[in-house]
C-alpha positions in Angstrom: 122.1 194.9 133.1 118.4 195.4 132.6 118.9 193.7 128.7 120.2 190.8 130.7 117.2 190.4 133.4 114.6 190.7 130.4 116.4 187.9 128.7 116.5 186.0 131.8 112.9 186.4 132.7 112.0 185.4 129.1 113.8 182.3 129.2 112.4 181.6 132.6 108.8 182.2 131.3 109.3 180.0 128.2 110.3 177.3 130.6 107.6 177.4 133.1 104.9 177.8 130.2 106.3 174.7 128.7 106.2 172.7 131.8 102.8 174.0 132.4 101.7 172.9 129.1 103.3 169.3 129.5 101.5 169.3 133.2 98.1 169.9 131.5 98.5 167.3 128.7 99.4 164.7 131.4 96.4 165.4 133.4 93.9 165.5 130.6 95.7 162.0 129.3 95.0 160.8 132.9 91.7 161.8 132.9 90.7 160.2 129.8 92.2 157.0 130.8 90.4 157.2 134.2 87.1 157.7 132.2 87.4 154.8 130.1 88.3 152.6 133.1 85.2 154.0 135.0 82.9 153.0 131.9 84.6 149.9 131.8 83.8 149.5 135.6 80.4 150.7 135.1 79.7 148.0 132.2 81.0 145.2 134.4 78.3 146.3 137.1 75.5 145.6 134.1 74.7 149.5 134.2 75.3 152.2 131.6 77.2 155.6 132.4 73.7 157.5 131.5 72.0 155.6 134.4 74.1 157.5 136.9 73.9 160.7 138.2 76.6 163.2 137.6 78.1 163.1 141.3 78.1 159.3 141.3 80.0 159.3 137.6 82.4 162.0 139.2 83.0 159.8 142.2 83.8 156.6 140.2 86.2 158.9 137.5 88.0 160.2 140.7 88.6 157.0 142.5 90.1 155.4 138.9 92.2 158.7 138.5 93.3 158.1 142.2 94.2 154.3 141.3 96.0 155.5 138.3 98.2 158.0 140.4 99.0 155.4 143.0 99.9 152.9 140.5 102.7 155.4 139.2 104.2 156.4 142.3 
């Protein structure tokens, strides 16, 4: 019985770890796409990302992430 519980827990952890890895991969891809869109948006405004402070950059990237998430739902 103890061996069966160990096998079950190992299988459960394996599935959980794979799911977490996939979620992290998707989050990273979303972030990269949001950064691309933010850079494009900043360029359309006639500015360079280097001209903005980090808080401004983060706010723009966050907005782009939110737009991407909304378009998927």
